N, C-alpha and C positions, 0 to 999 in steps of 0.2 A: 613243369612249367605251365602245362595247359590249365592246371587249377589254380596256381600261384597268382597269376597276373590277374585273372577275374576276381579272385578272392581279395586281392590288395584293392581292386577298383571298387568293390562293394564296399569294404571297409572305409576307403577313402571318402566315396559319396555318402555313406551312411553317416559319417562325422558332420557333415555339412547340414543334413536335414534332421539330425536329431534333436529332440528337445533335451533341454538341460534337466537332470533328475535331482530332486532335493534328497540330500543324505544328511540325516541327523544323527544324533549321539545313540538315539534308541535303535536305529537300524544297524548301525555299526556294532552295538553290543549284542543284537539278536544274531547277526551273521557270524560274530567271532564264537558266541557260545555254540552256535549250531555246527560251525566247522570243527569246534574242539570236541564235542560230542561224537560227531561223526567219524573223527580221527580215532578216539577211543574205541568206538564200536568196531571200526576196521580193525585195529590192533587185535581185539578179542577174537573177531571172526577169523583173521588169518591164523591165530594160534590154534584155534579149534580145527580148522581146515588143515593145517599141518598134522595135528594129531590123528585126525580121522584119515588123511592120506596115508600115514604110517601104519595105520590098522589095515584099510582096504583102499587100493589105489583108486583115484578119479580116473573114470574112463572117458571122460568128456574131453574133446579137443582143447588145447590149451588157450586158442584165441576165442574160442567161443565161452569158455570158462571165465577168462578175463572180461570179456564184454558184458556177461552177466552180472560179474562182480562190481563192474563200474556202474553200471545201470542201477544196480541195487544201492551204492553208495549215494548216487544222485538222488534217488527216490527218498533215501533216509535223510538226506540233507534238506530236500524239499519240505518233507513232512515236519522235521524239526523246526524248520523256519516257520512255517505255518502255526505250529503248536506254540512257539516262543513268541510270535506276534500277538498271540491272544492272551498269553500270560502276561506280557510286559506291556 
């Protein structure tokens, strides 16, 4: 409750003062391709991690492991978007 109400206030006020962004077909194509490739990379990495975990268990705490995995996915998505924007 302490975080939810200020969060909703920030989102509501942010919508008032936000500029309208231009979205064209190129940006939608780049974002769709970047998300698709990121998902494929995530599936491959998850399979490799399951195989490696079967060989030798991962000793890192679960919450820390998932936060690093999520950060890695966002980094891959960001890099793919930048690369695809230069290509297209």
